[in-house]
N, C-alpha and C positions, 0 to 999 in steps of 0.2 A: 504493500500500500504506500510505502515511502516514495517509490518510483512514480506511482500514479499521482501522488500529490505534487511532486516536483513538475510533472508534465502539465498538470492543471495550473499551477502557479506560473509556469513559463508562458502558457497560452494567455493567461490573464495579463501578465506584464507586457506581452507583445501587443495585445489589443489596446492596452492603456497607452502605449507609446505612440500610437497613431491617432489618438483622440485629440480634440481641441483642448486648450488649456482650461483647467478648472481653477477658479480664483479662490473659492472657499468651500468649506464643507458644512452642510446644514444637517443638524440632527433634530428629529422630532419624535413625538409620541402622540398617536391618535386614540382618543377615548370617546365613549358615549357621554355626552354632557349631563345626562340625567343620572346614570348609574355609576359613572366614573370608571367603568370597566374598559379595558383595552379592546380595540377593534382590529382584528386580524384581516389581512388581504385588502385593506383600504388602498386606494390608488392615489399616488402623489405624482403630479406632473408640473414641470416648470422648465423654461428655457430649452425646450426640445429634449429634456431628460425625463425619465420616469423612475419610480421606485414603488415598492409595495411594503406594507407593514408586516411585521412578524407576529408571533403569538402574543407577545407582550405589547403589541401596538407600536413598536419602535421602527423607525426607518432612518436611513442615512443617504444623502444625495449630494453629489458634487455639482456645483452650480457656477455658471459664468458670473463675473463680477457685476454685470448690469442687470441681473435677475431681480425683479421687484416683488414678485408674489408667487406663491404655490397654490395650485388648485387641488383640493382634497375632496375625494368622493368615495362613496360606498353605497351599495344597494340598500334602499330603505332609509337613507339619511339625506339631509339637505347638503348640497354642495357648499364648500366653504373656500373662499379666497383668502389666503393668509399672507400678510406682508412679510417679506424676507429681510432679516437683519443678521448681519455677521455676528455669530456668537459661538463660543465653545460649549455652552450649556445646551442640554436637550430641551426643546420647546414643546410644551403640552398643548395639544389642539383638540378642542371638544367639538363633536358633531351632534347636531340635533336630529332627532328622528323626523322623517317626512314621508311623502308618498313613495310607493314602489314605482320606479321609473327605469325601464330597461336601457335608457340612455346612459345610466350610471354604470352599466356593465362595461368594463374596460378589458379588452384583450391586450395583455401585456406579458412580457417574458418573466414576470416575477411570481407567477403562481406555482412554480416548482412542479411537482408531479401531479398536483391536485387539479386536473382538468374538470372535475365534477363539482368543484366548490360553488361555482356560479349557479348550477342547477339546484343544489341542496339549499342554498340561501334563498333563492327565489321561491321554491316550493314550500319551505317552512314558513316563510313570511306570508304567503298567500293562502295556504290551506289550513283551515282549523282542524286540529287533531284532538281526539279525546280517548284514544286507546293505543296500546303498544302495536296493535295490528295496523292502525293508521300510520304510525311512525315507520314501520317496515315497508309499507306500500308506497312511501314517498320515493323510494329508490327506483329509478327507471329500470324496468325489466325484471324486478323482483316480485314474485307472486308467492302467496302463502295459502295454506289450506289447513283446516282444523278437522280432525276426524274422531276425536275422543272427548267431546263434550266441553271444549273451551278451556279446560284447566291444564292441558298438556301443551308443551311447546308446539308451535306451528310447523307443519311441513314447509320447506323452503324450496322454491324453484327459481333458478337464475342461470343465465348464460348456458343453456343446454344441459343443466344439471338438475336432476331430482336430488337436491342436497340433503335429503332426509330431514333431520331436525337441526342441521348445522355442520354436517361432515365436511363441506367444502366452502363454508363461509365463516370467516373469523369475525365474531361479534363481541363488542366490548362497550362498557359504560364507564366514563371517566377513567379510562385506562385499565379497569378491572375486567378480566375475562368473564364473558357470559357463558361461553361454551363449556360444557362439562366433558372432559376427556374420560374415556373408558366408562362412560355412563351405562347403566344396566339396560336402558331402552335404546341407546344409539350413540355412536361415536360423535362427539362434538355437540351433544344435545344443548340447544340454546333457548332456554325459557326466559323471555324478556318481560314476562308479566309483572316482575317486581318494579319495573320502571314506570313512574307516574308521568304521563305524557306532558302535562303542563309544566313540569320541572325542566324539560329539555330546552337548552339554549341553542345548540347547533348540533348538526350531525354531519358526518363525513363518510364518504364511501369511495372505494376504488375497485375496479374490476380487473381480475387477472392477478398473477403472482409477482408483481413488479415493485413491491414496497418493502424496504429493508426493515422498517419498524414493526412489521407484522410477519409472524412466523407460521406456526402450526395452523393447519386448516385454511390457509389463505391460498386456495387453488382457484376457485371461481372469483374470489375477491374478499374484501373486508367491509365491515360496517361498524362505525364508531359513533357513539352518542356522548355529548358533553352536557352536564346539567348546569343550570344557572348558578352563578356565584352570588347573585343579588336579585331581588325582586323589585320591579318598578312599581308594583302595587300588590296588596293582598287580595285574595279572592276566595269566595265560597260559592260552590255551584251545586245544583240539584238537577238530576235527570230522571226521567221516567218514560217508559214506553211499553209496547206490546210484550206479551209473553212474561208478564210480571217482572219486567226489567226496571231496575232503578240503580242509581249511582249517586253518591254524595262525595264531593272532593273539595279540598281546600288547600291553600298555601298562605301562610301568615308570616309577615316580616316581623322579626323580634327586636330589632335595634333602632330602626328609624333613620331619617335623613342625616342627622348630625354624625352618626357613626359611619355612614357611607362616605362622608367627606373626609373622614379620618382613615378610610381604608378598611373598615371593619363591617362585616355583614353576617347576618344569621337569619335563617328562616326554617320553618317546619312545613311539611306537606303530608297529606294523607288522602286516602280514598277507600270507599267501601262499595263493592259491586255485588249485585244479586240478579240472577235471571233464571227462568225455567226453560228458556229457549223455545224453538218452534216444535220440538219433538213431543210425541204423544206421552212418552215417559218424561216427566219434568226433570230438568238437569239439576235443579237445586244448587246451581253454581254460586259459590260464595268466595269472594276474594277481599282481603284486607291488606293495604299497603301503608307503611309509614316511612317518612324520609326526613332527615334533618341535615343541614349543611351550615358550616361556619367557615368564614374566610377572614384572614387578618393580614394586613400589610405590616410586616415587621421591619421598620425602618424603610430606607429607600430601596433596598436591594433584595428583600426576601418577602415572599408571599406564602402563607401557610393556609392550607385547605384541609378541613376535616369533615367527613360525612359518614352517616350511618343510616341503614335502612333495614326494614323487616317486611316480610311478605309471607302470607299463608293463604292457601286456597283448597277447596274441596268441591267435588262435583260427581254427578251420576251421568254415565255415558250411554247413549244408544248405540254407539259404535258403527261398524260398517255392515251393510246389508247386501247379500247377493242379488243380482239383477232378477233372477228367477223367483225370488220371494215376493216381488212386487208385480211383475208382469210376465205374461207368457211369451213364448217364442223368442227367447233371448239366446245370445251366442255363447258357446262354450268350446273348449278344445279337449280332445281325447288324449290318451296316453302317448300317442304318436305325434301330437301337436296339430292334428287335423281339426278344423272347425266343424261344429254341428249345432243344430238348433235344439234348445231345451224347452219343453212345454212348461207352463207355469205350475205352481204348486196348487194343491186343492183348496188351500185357504190363504190367498194372497193378503199381504199386509199393506198398510199405508206407507208411502215413501218416508214419512217421518215416524214410522213405527220402530219397534225394537224386537230383537230375537232373544237376546240374553240381557236381562235386567240387572245382572250382578256386576256389570262393568262400571268402572269409575276409578276415582283415586283421590289423593290429597298430596300436597307438596308444600314445602316452606323453604325460605332462604333468609339468612341474616348476613348483612354486609357491613364492613367498616373499611374506610379508606383514609389514609393520611398522605398528604403531598406537600412538599416544600420546593418552591421554584425560586432560584437564586440568580441574580445578576452579579457576576463575578468581576464586572468592570472590564474595560478593554475589549468589549464585544464577545466576552465569554459568558455563557449561561449554563446552568445546571439544573436538572430536575431529579428529585428522589421521591419515590412513592412506595408505600407499603399498603397491602390490602389483605383482608381476611374474609372468608365466607364459611358459614355453617349451613348445610343444606340437607334436606330430607326429601324422599320421594317414595310414593307407594302407588302402584297402578295394578288394576285388575282388567284384563283384556281377553276377549275371545272373538276372533275373527274367522275361525274355522268351525266352531260350534261342536259338531259331533264327528268330525272327520277322522280323528285319531282315537277317541275314546267314546264309544256309543253309550256307555253306562254313566260315567261321571261328567262327560263333556270335556271340552278342550280349554277350560278356564286356566289362565296363567297369571301368576303373581310376580311382579317385579318390584323390588324395593332396595333402597340403599340409604345410608347416612354418610355424610362426607364433610371433611374439613379441607378447605383450600386456602393456602396463604402464599403470598408472593411479593416480589420486588420488581419495580421498573425504574431504571435510571438512565439518564443520558447527559452527555457533556458536549456542548456545541460551541464553535468558534466561527465568527464571521470576520473575514478579512476583506478589506476594500482596496481596490486599485483603480482610482478614479471612479467611474460608474460601473466597474466590474466587481462582482462579489463572489467570493469563494466561501461556501459554508461547509464546515467539517464537523461531523457528528460521530461520536462513538456511543453505543448504547449497550446496556446489559439488562437482562430480565431473567428471573428465575421463579418458577412456579412449582409448588408441591401440592399434590393431591393425595389424600388418604381416605379410603372408604371403609366403612364398618358394616358388616352384615350384608354385603352385596349379594343379592339372592334372586334367582330366577327359578320359580317352582311351578309345578302342576298342582292345582288345588280344585276343590269342588266349587259349585256355585255358592256354597255356604262358607267358602274360604278355608275349608279343612285341608290340611297338607296331605298331598299324595306322594310326590317325589321331587327331588332336585333336578334341575337342568344344569345350573351352575350355582356355586356357592363359595364364598371366600372373600377375604379382604384384599384390597388393592393399594399398593403404594407406588406413586409415580412422580417423577421429577423431570421437568424440562427447563434447561438453562440455555439461554441464547445470548450471543454477543454479535453486534453488527457494527460495521464501519460504512459511512456514507459521505460522499463528496459531491457537492453541487456547485457548478460554476455558471454564473450568469455573466455573459459578455455580449453587450449590444443586443442583437436580435436572437442570440443563441442561448440555450440553457442545456448544460450537460450534467447528468446525474449518473454516477457510478457507485455501486455499493455491493456489499456481500454480507451475509450473516451465517453464523455457524451455530447449530443447535445440537445440544447433547440431551439424550433421553435415557432414563433409567426406569425400567418396568419391573415391578415385583408382584407376583401373584402366587399363592400357595407356597410361599417361601422360595420360589424360583425367581431368578433375576436375569434380565437381558438388558444390554446397553447398546446404544447405537448413536452415531454422529452423522449429520448431514450438512453439507455446505450449499448455500443458495445464492448465487451471484445475480445481480440485476443491473440493467442499463436503461436509461431513459434519455432521449434527445428531443429537444423542443426548439422549433424555429418560428419566430413571430415575424412574418413578412411585413406587416403593418398593423395599425390598430383595428383592422377589420378581419384578419385571418391569421390563424396560428396552426402549424402542423406539429404532430408529435409521433414519435416511434418509441414503443416500450417493448422490452424483452426481458425475460427473467425465468428463474427456476423457483418453484415453491414446492410444497408437500402437504400431505395430511397424514397424521400419525394413525396407527391402528389401535384398536382396543387392546388393553393389556392382557385380557383373557385370551384373545386370539394370538397375541404376540408370544405368550408363554406356551400356548398350545401348538403354535406354528402350523395352523391348519392350511398350509399352502398360501399363506398371506405374507406379503411383505410388511416389514415393520414400519417403514417410512416411505411409502410410494411417492415418487417425485412427479412434479408437473412442470412442463415446459411450455411457455406461451409467448405470444407477440401480439401487439396492437399497433395498427397504423391508423391515425385519426386526425381530426381537425376540429378546431373551434372557429366559428365563423359568424361575423355580424355583417351580412350583406346590406342591411339598412339599420338605422339607429335603434329601432324597436323590435328587432328580430335577432335571436341568439340560437345558433345551431351547433350541436355537438354530434359528430358522426365518427364511426370507427369500424374497420374491418379487423377481425381477430382470429387467432388460432390457438388451440390448447391441446397438448398431448399429455395423457396421464398414464404412468407406467403400470398402475393397477387400480382399477375401480372396484370398490367394494360397498355393499349395502347391508344395512341391518334390517332383517325382516321380523315381522311380529310373531313368527313361530320360533324365534330364538336363534336363527342361523345367521352367521356373518359369512357371506358368500363372496369369494373372489370372482370378479367379473372380467378379468383380463385387461389388456391394454386398450385404452380408448382414445379417440381423437374427436375434437370438435372444432368447427369453423363457423363463423357467423358474421353478422353485421348488426350494429346498433345505431339508432338514429334518435336524437332528442331535439326538440324544437320548442322554444318559448317565444311567444309573440304578443306584444301589447297593442291591441286594436284601438284602444282609447285610454284616456287617463284612468278610467275605472274598470276597464275590461281586459282580461288576459286569456290567452289560449295556450294550451300545452299539448304536445304530442310525443309519445315514445313508441318506437317500433323496434322490436328485437327479433332477429332471425338466427336460428342455429341449426346445425346439422350434426347431431351427436351419433356416433357409431363406435362399435367395437373395432379396434384398429385392424385386426386380422380377419374380419368377417367376409363371408362370400355374399353375393347378391341375394337379396331376399331374407337375409339373416343379419344378426349383429345390431339390431335396433336396441336402444337403451330404454327400458320400460319407464314410462312416465316423464322422461326427459322432455322439456318443452322445446318446440321447434319454431313456433311463431306466436309471439305475445305482443299486445299493444295496450297502452293506456293513454288517456287524454281527456280533454274537457275544457270548460270555461270557468274562470274565477272572476268575481266582480267585487269591487270595493267602492261604494259611493261615499261622498263627503257627509251625507246625512246619517251614516251609521249602518246602512243596509249593506251586507256583504255575504258571500257564500260561494257556492260553486256547483256545477253539474259535471260529473265525471263518469267515465266508463272504464271498464277493464275487460280485455278479451284474451282468451287463451284458445288456441286452435286445438282441434282433436289431435291426439298423439298416440304412439304405440303403447299398448298395455302390456305387451310382452316382447321378447327379443325377435319374434318372427312377424310381428304386427298383425297376427291373426286375431288378437283381442285389441280393442281400442278404448282409450280413455276419452270420453266425450269432451268436446270443447264447450265454451260458454261465453256469453256476452251479457254483462251486468252493468246497470246504470245506477248511480247514487246521487242524491241531492242533499246539499247542506245550505241552510238559509239562516242568517243571524241578523239581529238588530242590536247594534253595539252603541252604548252611550258611556259617558264618563264614569257613572256609578253602577251601571248594570248592563247585562246582555241577555237577550232572549233568543233561543236557537231552536231550529227544527232540523232534524236529520231523517231522511228517508233512505233506507238501504233497499236495493232492488226495486227501484221506482216503478218498473213496468211488470213486476211480479213474475219474472222469468223463472221457468223451471230449469234448474241447473244443479250439477253435482260439484260440491266443493272439493271432494277428494274421491279418487278411484284407485283401485289396486287389484291386481290378479290375486285371487285366493282359491285354494282348494278347500272347499267347505262341504259340509253335509248337514242338511236340515232334518228335523225329526220326521220320520216316515219315509225318508229316502233310503234306497238299498245300497247306494255307493256314493262316495264323494264326487263332486262336480267341480271342474276347473273353469272358472269364469271371473268376470270383473265383479267386485263388490264396491259399494259406493256409500258415501255420506252426503245426504242432500244439502244443497246450499240454502242459505237463509231466504225465505220468501219476503214479500212486501213487509217492511218493518219500519215503524215510525217511533221516533223518540223526541221528546221535548226537553229543553234545558233552560234553566234560568241561573244566572250568575250575578253575584254582587261584588263590586270592587270597593276597596277602602284603603 
């Protein structure tokens, strides 16, 4: 890496030598004038030069002597013209919140690898969210599905992956991992229900394995949420809707404006949810969340952040239903894979009915995070973070009914208790050569997971124990170190980095260790303030479940992924922003976790596709958005007619219109579309596609807000989840292999009232 750094420094010095003379250096910090919090990615333009703010809101720009003013802008804030005075001290600049205006979107070479930051900022500012599902759906191309009563982590679909519950998507909140490795229900299980949506300040996402700061499970990409450090107001909200649905939520500022001015903030938040859902068997879904956060500026150079949260939920699940249980003449496949038609059962049930009423579960999570951010002077910064999680999980599931045990049924029980604790740290240095910037970062992370009573058992419908499938405690450690170098020079940005990850798996007192190295390279060229091109390439990986690693059931320990993106950010007109990319991803071994307890190696896979996202402002108050995502997922060594990847999405799209009037009326009309896709690897079974439309309407005033949400506005009949299952219903002489499904929510109305103080 020393040689690499010398090359980058030489390139920067060469570029600096041919630039016009800079007479003085201007240093500034951009903050929100109301909350006094730093604004990241604000645009700074002056004298033909430009700069962007970092995470602390700081920027540095070399200016000609005759420069009189800087223009500062950021999405959702009023532009500000700042007089320039020669000074060695950093100048603090406050921006006031204003209307969303796509003219403020600036294409510049200072956004580093984060091509999607503009999209996430726009979408979070425009779209009201009141659930963790809403938060995940903000990511273009990311679809979710729930098939066990709302309490379990959602199934995730992105970039041609059925990523199970998080196997190929790294999810975090405030730097703390959400994914549970070696989880009894699925590798990388990411249950985000502990996150109260109103507490989210920003979210960040990246697609592909190109980011040195993200290691395990970052094959399809990563998704990172950041909670608010400070509230601009306190709020209490009440919601109620069909299916005995209600929610009460609140966020309360504990310290007030005087403390904010001194850099000290504290607030608490909580929510309680209940619903019976649209099913004939009431879900009795209950969820309670509590969250508290305290931040304190310690002198001029240190910021301390402390947060804690707790979450608990329980539910009854109707689960998945075979197609033949609802309708006649449905498709199935025989033992040779040949399709045939199955007549309906003698007593068909409703789409929202249930076959096994013993399904359901409960889970809980307690989190604590401490983080210290330090300005070490001379453009050095350091972050140190510790986190701890205690987690419990219990699930009863039966998707095959009587296929394996005609006497007791196929009821399965999965449970675990877990402690997870870890450390994240990084040290960064920014070096300036005129208007060229070299950012050097070294990072270290270490995570320890220990489970107690990890158990997967066969039980009766009364939960009486029959036999173990797996049972034992797991100890697992992942320690990673990474180096990252980013050079901004004129219209070019070069980012090169690599990370090394060490794993230690222990199960049944057997241990296995392995190391993997993941290099990355990203190149970005900003032709002008209208168009920017980028190329990303890198290696990533997802770890396997410790139980499978120790058992070595033909599975790799750390299957590697290799990918590349070629894309652009484009503003053809002032109020239109477009992001587009062509991409490719190769995975050395695909594996899935099935509800019958098997972790099955799927062989080498490849995916290629195209992503398109567009945001257009039609008027001061009206915005349109469109996302189109195409993928061709296949087994790499497959022959024609085979090698399809079951449930992997091939064509998805979301879009709609959002509106914000000055009189307080705001909301949006949105759709989501998923094309039909293979249900098995020969495409003889099909998971049906769907098109669903939602409406949100709010009336917002200074002290209150009234809202209406309608899910599935046109009452579309759709399936939220489908999967191939070999099941047997009571009265059948043999199991049948066909698609089972969980129906999607029908027309569903909720009302909300919120009070601000």
